[in-house]
C-alpha positions as CSV (number, residue, x, y, z in Angstrom):
1,M,0.0,0.0,0.0
2,T,1.4,3.4,-0.9
3,A,1.9,6.2,1.6
4,P,-1.0,8.4,0.3
5,R,-3.3,5.4,0.4
6,R,-2.3,4.5,3.9
7,E,-2.9,8.1,5.0
8,A,-6.4,8.1,3.3
9,E,-7.2,4.9,5.1
10,R,-6.1,6.3,8.4
11,R,-8.2,9.5,7.9
12,G,-11.2,7.3,6.9
13,R,-11.0,5.2,10.0
14,K,-10.7,8.3,12.2
15,A,-13.8,9.9,10.4
16,E,-15.7,6.6,11.0
17,L,-14.9,6.7,14.7
18,V,-16.0,10.4,15.0
19,A,-19.3,9.5,13.2
20,L,-19.8,6.4,15.4
21,W,-19.6,8.4,18.6
22,F,-21.7,11.2,17.2
23,L,-24.4,8.8,16.3
24,R,-24.2,7.0,19.7
25,L,-24.8,10.4,21.3
26,K,-28.0,10.6,19.2
27,G,-29.2,7.3,20.5
28,Y,-28.0,4.9,17.8
29,R,-26.6,1.5,18.7
30,L,-23.8,0.0,16.6
31,L,-24.6,-3.3,15.0
32,K,-21.5,-3.6,12.7
33,R,-18.6,-1.5,11.6
34,R,-17.3,-2.0,8.0
35,F,-19.8,-4.6,7.0
36,R,-18.4,-6.2,3.8
37,T,-19.9,-8.5,1.2
38,G,-18.8,-9.5,-2.2
39,A,-21.2,-6.9,-3.6
40,G,-20.2,-3.9,-1.4
41,E,-19.4,-2.4,1.9
42,V,-21.3,-0.3,4.5
43,D,-19.2,1.8,6.9
44,L,-21.6,1.6,9.8
45,V,-24.8,-0.4,10.4
46,M,-26.6,1.2,13.3
47,R,-30.1,1.0,14.9
48,R,-32.3,3.3,16.8
49,G,-35.7,2.0,17.7
50,D,-37.1,0.1,14.7
51,V,-34.9,2.0,12.2
52,T,-31.8,0.3,10.8
53,A,-29.5,2.8,9.2
54,F,-26.8,1.9,6.7
55,I,-24.4,4.8,7.0
56,E,-21.7,6.0,4.7
57,V,-19.1,8.3,6.3
58,K,-17.4,10.9,4.2
59,E,-14.7,13.4,5.2
60,R,-14.6,16.4,2.9
61,S,-14.1,20.1,3.1
62,S,-17.9,20.8,3.0
63,V,-21.1,18.9,3.6
64,D,-22.1,19.3,0.0
65,D,-18.8,17.8,-1.2
66,A,-19.3,14.9,1.2
67,V,-22.8,14.1,0.0
68,A,-21.7,14.5,-3.6
69,A,-18.8,12.0,-3.0
70,V,-21.4,9.2,-2.7
71,T,-21.7,8.3,-6.4
72,E,-24.5,6.3,-8.0
73,R,-22.2,3.3,-8.3
74,Q,-21.2,3.5,-4.6
75,S,-24.9,3.8,-3.5
76,R,-25.7,0.7,-5.5
77,R,-22.9,-1.2,-3.8
78,I,-24.1,0.0,-0.3
79,S,-27.6,-1.0,-1.2
80,A,-26.4,-4.5,-2.3
81,A,-24.6,-4.9,1.0
82,A,-27.7,-3.7,2.9
83,R,-29.8,-6.4,1.2
84,S,-27.4,-9.0,2.4
85,W,-27.6,-7.6,5.9
86,M,-31.4,-7.6,5.9
87,A,-31.4,-11.2,4.7
88,R,-29.5,-12.1,8.0
89,D,-31.2,-9.7,10.4
90,Q,-34.9,-10.3,10.9
91,A,-35.3,-7.0,12.9
92,A,-33.9,-5.0,10.0
93,A,-36.2,-6.9,7.5
94,R,-39.3,-6.2,9.6
95,G,-38.4,-2.6,10.5
96,V,-37.5,0.6,8.6
97,C,-34.2,0.7,6.7
98,R,-32.6,3.8,5.3
99,F,-29.4,5.0,3.8
100,D,-27.7,7.9,5.6
101,I,-24.5,9.9,5.1
102,V,-22.4,11.4,8.0
103,A,-20.3,14.3,6.7
104,I,-17.2,14.9,8.6
105,V,-16.0,18.5,7.9
106,P,-12.8,19.8,9.7
107,Y,-13.6,22.1,12.6
108,H,-17.4,21.5,12.5
109,W,-19.8,19.1,14.2
110,P,-20.5,16.1,12.1
111,R,-23.6,16.4,9.9
112,H,-26.0,13.5,9.8
113,V,-28.0,13.4,6.5
114,E,-30.9,11.0,6.9
115,N,-32.3,9.3,3.8
116,A,-29.5,10.7,1.8
117,F,-30.2,8.2,-1.0
118,Y,-32.5,5.4,-1.8
119,G,-31.5,1.8,-2.4
120,D,-32.1,0.3,-5.8
121,D,-35.0,-2.1,-6.3
């Protein structure tokens, strides 16, 4: 792994940790961090009440840049991983599922964008 890639990986893990604690303060419970399947990956799978949230964490210079960084291809991969999760987790299958983004912007509180995109059908 190259030095810039290692640095990006380190920043990504730090951003995920910040997002995790931010969401815990909002009452979410962590189900899985970095859930991976052959079809895709979800940074955080969290639950609050009957809502299971599949959360993508992005660190950028602005909230708009963070939201825009989740491409259509990436949202399809997250959606595919979420389907795999729901097949294993009956509470998720029975409840409400949504796709959120947590934007990490330097020197600002994290921004939680609920229903940031919709999974494919």
